[in-house]
N, C-alpha and C positions, 0 to 999 in steps of 0.2 A: 656773642658768646652772652648766654643767659647773667645775670647776676644773683650772689649767693650768698648765704653768711652761715656761720654753724655756732649754734650758742651752747656753750656747756663750763660746765663746776668745777673744782678738782674735789671738792668735799661735800658734804651735804650740809643742807639747812642755810643755804645762800640765797636764799626770793630768788631763783633764776626764773622764777613765770611773771613775776611783778616784771622781771627786765624786760623778760619777753613781751609784755601786753604795750611797754612802750615801745617796742624794736618797732614791731606791728601796728602800732599807730605811728609811727614816724613813716615807714613806708608807704602805707593809705594813702598817706598825702600828695607823696612823688609818683606814684607807681599806680598803672589802673590793676592789673594782674599779678597781685602775691599770691602764693604757696607757702602753706606749712607741712612741714615734713616732719616727723618722728622716725628716724631708723627704726630703733629700738624704743620698744613703748612696757612699762610696764605689765606685770600679770594680771588681765585682769577676770572677772567671771563671766560668762559665758554670755552675750549681750550685752556686757557692759562696756559704754567708750573709754578708752583712755581721757585722766581729767585733762591735761595739759590741749590736747587736741581738740576735745568738744568744750574747754574755756573760748579756741583760738578763735575755733569755725565757727560760733554763737556768737561771741561780742562784736566778729568784725565781717560776721555772714557772707564767709569766702563761697565761693562757689568752687566746692572741688568736692566729689566724694569721698565722708569717711575710709573708704576702704584705698583712695590712695595717698594718703597720709602716714602712712609706715610700713615698716615689711613684716616683721618679726616681733614677738614678745621675749623679755631681758630671758626665764627659762628656757625657750629655743633657741636664743643665743648662743649663751654659754656653752647648751650642749655642743652646739656646732665647733666651737672654739676649742674643747677642750676635747674632742675626739680628732681634731686636727684639721676641719673644714675649717677655717676663717674665709681661706681663697674663697667658697662657695657661698658664705655669709655676703661676703663684700661683693660676689658677684652682684646675689638678689637684692641687693641695697640699688648696686648702681643702676641696675636695671630699670629698679624704679623712681629711682633719681632722674634717670634719663630721660623718661615718660614726661616726669613734670617738663624738665627745659624744655622740650617743643613745645609745651604750651601756655606758661608761664612766664610771664618780664620778671622775677624775681620768686626765689624760693629762699624762706627764711626757716633753717632747719634748727630741731633741740635737742640735745643730745640726752644723756639716759641721766635717770634718776643715781639718787647716792645710799638713800634711806637703807636700811640695814644691809646693805651689800658689800664687796671686799671694793674697797675705792681706788686701789692700785688697776686694779684687773676692768673696769666701768670708764677710768682713764683710758691706759691703754686701747679701748675699744676706741671712745670715741674721739681721741688723738689719731687713729691706725684711719676711722671713717673719713674724717676730715680732708687730712693728707691725700689718701687716695680721689678722693674727688675732688681734690684740688679748692678745696673752700676755703677760706680765710674763716681765724675762730674771733668773735665775740667772748672774751673769758668773765664772768664771774667770780670773783673771790669774797669769801666771807669775812667782812670785818668786826660781826657781832663778837662785842665783850674781848676786842682789841687795841692794843697802846697802837701808838702812833709809825712805834719800830717793830711793832709787830702784824702789824699791815705791812710793812712795807717787805717785812720778811716775808711774810706768803707771795705777795704781788712776787715779789723774786725769784723766788722757788716756782709758783707757776709759771712764770714765762719759760724759765732754763728748762725746765719739764718741757714745753712743748715747742723751745730753741733743738732740745734732744732730740724733736722726733721730724725735726726738719719741715716747723710746720708754720704758718704765719702767722700771726695773733696780730689783728688791725684796729682792735680795741679793749678797752678793759674796765669793767663795771666793779671798781669796792661794793658791794652790798648792805644793810642792813650796818653801818660803823656806828658806833655805840661813842663817839667821841662829840664833843662841843663844836661851836663855829668854828669859833680859833681853830682850833686844833684840827678841823677838818679840811682849813687852807695850807696850813703848816704842814700837814700832811699830803695836802696835793702836789706843792713845791717840792716836797723830797721826792715824790715819787717821778715828778719832772727830770729830777736830775739824774734817778736811777740808771748806771751805763745798762743793764738789762733790760731797759723797754726803753728801747731810743722813739724820740718821733712815732708812740704811741698814742693815743689818748685815751688817757685814763679821767673817769668820772667819779666821784663821791658820792652814792645815795646814804643819806643818814637811815635811821634804825628809825620805822615809822609802825608805830604802837599798834592802828589801825590797820597793818597787816599782818604783824608777825605774832599779832596773838591771835588766838581759835575765839569763835563766835557759838554761839549756845548750839546755833545750826553745824556748824562742825561739831562740836561732841555728841550732838541726833547720830549723823551720819558714822561718826567713828566709831559710836558706840551702839552702834542699831540700834538706839532708845526708840520709848514712846512717850510722843508728847503726852503728858494729861491736860494742861493749861498751859497759856500763854504762847498758844501757835503763832501769835504775829509779832511778838518780840524777841524771834531766833537769830536777831540780827546784832542783840546784843553782846558785846567785846567779855570776853573772861582773864581776867589778868589774873586770877591764882588758885589754887583750889585748898580746902582744909573739909580735916573729916570732922565731924560734930556728932559727938559722942558724949560730950560730959550733959548737964542739966541745962535748960535755956539759959538761965539769968545768970549764968558763966560763959555758956554759949555767945551771947552780943555782946559781952567783952572784947572780943576775938575777931570779929567779921573786921573786912577790910573792904575798899572800893573793888567793884567789880570781882568778888568771891565768888568763885563756885563753889556750895554746899553740898558737900559728899552724905548722906546720911542715911540712914537704913528704911525701909517705906514706914513703918511700924511707929516713928517717932512724929507723934502728932504735933508732939510742944516745939519741934525743933520746926518742922513745917509750918506753924502759925506765928513762929518766933520769927521767923526771916520772913514772912508776909507782912507780919507788923512791919519791923523795920524799915521797908521802903516807905512805908510811909511818914515813918520821922526824920524830919531835917538833923537830929542828933546823933544819926547814924551814919554810914556808910552805903552806900546801895552794896546790897551783891549784884552779882550775874544772874542767878539763878540755884536752882535745887536738882540735884541727880538723887531719886530716891533709888537703892539698892536693895537686895534681897526678892525684887517681886511680888513685892506685899501688898495686897489690895489694899487703900486706902479707907479706913473708917467710915461710914454710910455717913454721918453727922461733916464728918472732917467735906468731904464730897460735897454735899448739900449747901455748905457753907461756900464754899469755890464757887462752885456753880452759879450761886446769890451775889457772887461779886459782881460789879460791872466789871467787867476786862482784868481778867489777873494781869498783879503788877509785874509778873516775874513769869518766866518761863520753868516750870515745875517737868521734868520728865523719872520717867523708870527705865528700871535694866534689872533683867533675874539674875547677874551677878552679886556675890555677897561684897562688903564696901573694900575689902582691901586689895581685891582682885581688879573691881572696877578701877579704882584711884591709880594702880600701876598701868591700868590699859590707858588711864586720862594723863600719863607722867609722859606717852609716846604719843601724843595727838601730833597732827601735823597742821597748821592752818594752813587751809587751802583757801586761794581765789576760785571762790565758783561762781558758772557761767550766770547766776541767777541772780549774783551779788554785785548788786550794779555799786554801790555805795566802796565797796574794798577796789573793784575793778578801778573806778574813778579817784580811788587816793593811791594808787598804784601809777597810772598816766600822767596823773597832775606832779606826785612825785618824780618822775621820771624827766620832764620836761622845764620841772625847777632846776635841776640840777645836772641837766645835760645839754650841753652846745648842739641843739640838734640838726641846725643847718649844716654845723660844720660836718659833723656825725654824716649825714646823708650825702652829703659832697665826699666822703670815705667812701663807704661802703655800696652806694650806686654806682659810682664812676669807675670802682675797682678792675685794673686790667691785670689779667696775668698770663705770662707763656709756658708755664708752667707744665709738661706733661707727667705723671706720675707711671711707673711701671705700669701697676693695677689698671690706670687709666685706657692707654696705650693698648693694653693685651685687650681690652672690653672693647675698643674702638676697632681691634680687627677683628676679633669674634664678630662682632657685630657685619663688618665688611662682610665678611666671607659669608654670614648668611643672606646675604641681599639677595644672591646668584649664586645658587650654592651649585658649585663642583665637582665632576665624579673623580676623586683620588684611589690613585690604586697603592696599597700597600701592600708589596711581596713577601714580606716574612710575617706570613697571618695567623701562623703558629706559635708565634714569641707571645709572651704572658703579658709586656708592658704595651706592647701595638695592641692587644684586647681589651686591653684596660683604657687605654686610652680610647679606644674607636667607642667605649658604651660612653665614653663620654661627650665622645662627637657625635656620638650618633644620638644624646639624648638632646644636647646643644641645637643640632642640627647643623651642625656645620659645614659639616660635606656630605655628599651623597660614596660613599666608602664601598671600595670594592676590594678584598681580602683574599689574597693568592694564599693555596698550600693542598694540601691534604683536608677532604671536607672537614672527613670524619674525625680528624685531630684538630682540627679547630670547636667541632662542636661537643667534643668530647673535653676541652678544657675550658671553653665556658661553662660547661655545665659544673664542672673540678672547682671555676672560679665565681659560679655565681652570679654569670655574667649576660645582662639581654642585651644584644647589637640588632634591635627595631629597624629595621631600612635596611643592613648592611645586605651586602651582594656577595658571595664567598665562590671564587671557582679556583677547581684543579687542576693546570695546567696543561697535561698531557688528555685529560679526558674533557676539556672541553672545545667546542663546534669549532673555534678558528683556529684550531691548532694548527693543522694543515696549510692552513690558507699562510698563516705567519712564519713556520718553515719556510714554504716555498719563496716570501716574501722576503726574507732574510738571506736565502740562498742567494736569490737574484740582487741583491745590496754587495755583497762578498763575496761571489765568485770570482774574479775577480782581483781577489784578495788572497786567492788558494782554498777560500772554504769551501767543501764538497756537501752536500742533501744530507750526509748522518750526521755530518758536523754541527749542521744549522739544525737537525732534527734533535740533537743534544743541548744545541743552546736555548732553544724556545721550550725544552724544558726543564730549565734553569727560571726561576721565577722572576728574578729582578730581570732577565732578557724578556722573558714575556709581559712581565708590567711594562716596560720600554716600548715593546711594540704595541703595548695597547691603547700608549699616548700616542704615537704615531701616524696608529691607526683612527686616531680621535675614538678609541673606544673610553677611554676614559683622557680627562682634561690636564693629569699634572700626576708626577710619584711621588713617594718616600717612600724610602729605603733605607737601608744602613746599621739597624740596632745590632745586629748578627754578622751582618757583611762588611767588607771591608769597604774604603772609601773609593778604592778604587776597581771595585767590583761592583759598585753604585754605580760610578761615573761610565766608565768605559763602554757598557750597551750602550751611551744616549752617546760618544764620540762615532760610535759605528752607525748608530739607525739614527737619531733625532740630529746629531749635527748643529754646531754654530751660527748665529742668525747672520746676516748677511752685515758685510761692517763691522762683525767679531769678530777679534784675529783669534781668542783667546776665549777661553771659559776662564770665570773669576769667580770670587766668590766674598761677602758681607756678613757681616755680624751687625744686629741692631743692639747697639747698647744702653738696656734703659739704666739711667741713672736716676737718684730719688728727682728730680726737676724735669730732666729732659732726656731727650730720646737722643743719640746720635748716631751715624753710620761708619764701621772700620773695615775696611779691605786694602789690601787682599790678605784674610789671614791663615787662610788654608790649602790654599791651591798650587799659587802658582813660587815656588823658591824665589829666582833669582830675575824678575821681567826687564826684558827692555825697554828702552824709553817709548817705544812706540807700544809696546804690551802696558805698560805703565800708563800712559794716556788714554787706552782703548778701557783699563779697569777703572779710570778716573770717568770717564764718559756713563760707562753701563753701571757704575754704582750711583752718580747723580741722576740715574732714570731710574732704579730700584727708589731709591730714596723719598725720589716724586713718588713710586704708585702707593708709599706708605704714608703720604701725607708728610712728610719731611720737607722742606726746604731747602733743597741742593746748596750751600755753600762751601766749595771744594777746596778742602788745602791738601797742596804735597810737601809732605811732609820729607825733612833732612835732618840733618845734624845741623845745618847751618841756617840762617834766615836771610832770604835776598843773595847779599855779595859778600856776605860776612865771611864763607867758608871757600876753598878749594879741596878739589880730589875728582878722580873718576863718578865715586857713589851721588858728589852732589852733581856731576855736569850730565848722570843719566836723569836727576830729578828735570833741572832746566829744560833740556833736551823734552822728556816725557812732557812739561808747562806748555812748552812751546807750540808743539805737535797737541797736546787736548784745545787749548785755545783757537788754533785754527780748522781743527776739527768740530770744534762745539766753541765757537763764539758768544754764542747766547748766554752760557754757564759765569757766576762768580766763582771763578775758579783763581786760584793764587800758588806759587811756590815759587824758588823752595821756601818752605818755614820752619819752625820748631814748634813744635805740640805746643808749649807753652803759650807763645807767642798767636798759636793757632785760637786756643781755646779760652786764654784770659784777659780782658778786654785788658786789664790798668800795663802786663808786660807789654799787650801787642800796641799800646800808645806810645811806648817807646822803642821795640824791637822794629815795629813796621806801620807807622802812623801813616802812610798811605794807600794802605793795602786793602781793597773792597771785602777781602775773608778776615784777617788778624780778628781776633778777639769773640769772634761768631758765626766761628767754623761748626757748618753741622758734619759734613763730609769728610772724615779722616784716611787718605791714601797712603801707605805707607810702603816706604821705595821696595821692598821684599820678606816674604815669609817670615824670615826669622825676627827680624822689630816688629813684626804685624803681629804676631801666634804671640810671643813675649808680653806684648803692651795690651792687646784686650784683656789677657789671662790677669795681667798687674790689676789694672783697672776693675777687671772683676773680683778682685778678689778683697784688693785694697780699699774700694767705694761701694764695696756691698751691692753692682751694679747688677745685675739680669740681663744673660748675653743669650741671645735669640738668634740661632744659625752654628751652621755657616749656610749662608742662603745662595746658591747660586745661579752667577746670571752668566748670558751671552750665549743659552741654549737655545734653540728654535722652540720646544716648548717646555712648559716646568714642571724638573726635575731636582729634589732634593735628597739631600745627606744628611744622617743623623749620626751619629756619634755611638761606640758600640755600651761606652757609659752612660745614655740617656737616659732618663727619667720621665714616666709618664708625662707630667706637664710641658717637656719637653715634644716629647710627640706631636701631643695638641697643637701644641705653637706652630710648628712645621706643619705639620696640613695646614693649619689654618694660614700660616703664610705662601705656600704653594698654592691654596685657593686660591687667593686673593691676587696673587702672580699670570694665575688662568684667568681671573676677571679681566686682570691687564691687558693680555692677549690676544681678551676676544673684544677689547674696547668697553668691555663695561663698570670699569672704575668710577666710582664716584666719590674715593675716601676722603676725604680733606682732616688736618691734622684740626 
């Protein structure tokens, strides 16, 4: 598994770039191939690179194209989110991230900047990206101008925000701290005692003027200024600004160390006084001069400066008037430019002096995770389905939700779709909805060249049950029956129906035509329950009301097999209201017998029962109730004793835990057929078609899906 870290702050001016430099320096010492990735970058002019990406690529000479380092700019990302397309944004990011994952040893990700933007909005999107990709967070807290108590409060709030998002913070940096060395030690100790951040290393980096203050080069870039003199002195730090509007004699009384003098370009007296002040040991050294108004210097002054052997300070010029120029200067951001080696070295040196780099390296490089987020799981399903495109027939081809889902499935190239229905009606609805189903196939059953063949096949199958040829013809005119026969005849690899038809109408043709697998006594179902940090299998929650012990064993074995298809290691819990021998009764006896049968039929399975749900899922409870169980506390497949229990439990977990329930997924048939609920959404349809495609791959021995 690739190693990764997501650097993010919760507010502006945190000095995230300096921390990023330190972390990249640390990683480069331990790993050969490190990638840098910013999912969302600042809006930049055409042809201009993102500042932080350019800084890291050039400083560390990373072997990766600029195009691979990011996905989308801030404006485009916000547009997707505000129009309800957050899922599409996350999917785009995940695609690019997964491409990097296959080529690099470590991916260092950096979140968005917070300048001039909605901080809460950006925090949410950074947290969602990190959580979805299962990337631990390196949190950067702004310590500038804060007391010890204020730093503690800021850190506590930041940790709590990420905890609410179910996101792991692996380390934190209080950056730009304006505390004394003694206060830093006290603050460090206090933060270690915080109950809100247990076992999380927190490093305090003091304010470094060489990083927090802009240089004259920054002023030049920010103001788009022209350099008149002093090109070689643009690395001078700017400590403060002043407008020089008084006479030169009074002006000299107010200059301070590192001050940038802002004055109209026609004030030759201020210019000359500023230059002279740099040669006097009695006055502080100013950083430079910014001339406003776009005035041209008098010829005599230009000649004087040109004849000076090396201008003692930089002189810049801008066309803006003095006051607007100063207002713009007040918003300048002190950035670490790619060619500013002094600032880069200062940042790395500060990081290495204040951070226990060896301990941090062990934590971030050796970190392991077993978390699987819902978005990550759905992404893996889509990717698996796309590896070997299956032909999936959709009998309800005239339904709007089916058509909308089909467009997305075609765009993502998840499956080769076959839509059944009146072709003229389908095309009319596509036009009305503004849809394009590139690559999809449309079939009107009664107009199909295969119609009479399918009628004859069905008649031969069912004539012993009293079906006449006319009745067979009527059945094959039904799109669900026709679609099921397509699967049977290998004209399709799987079928999805039920958005407008009942479950009985969807499944009955499968019982009649496709039938159950050898060794399977019944058709059953499972739900894939996508929790915030893992995916579980619940069965049977949709088909069999009161399974017998042999049927329950069949459900358990089928569910374990289905779990494996979707990359879930099966550890099967046979659920009951008692654990082990703690309870008695007919219901418990049924589970005991089912467990015995399942173990005899599939001895290779990790399977145990009867067991209560809390003992099956919670390690602490398992240690008390079932200490010797190979399944307790870490079950992944939960087999419910009856439909009443299973259906209510999956819905309770879905609502109470905010889980995504994918299903029902039918199992036990010879070929994959799945049923939608009549209240299904477009994402439900997309998921079910994807699931059916993967089941079809498994039937053909094409599965290479691993969790």
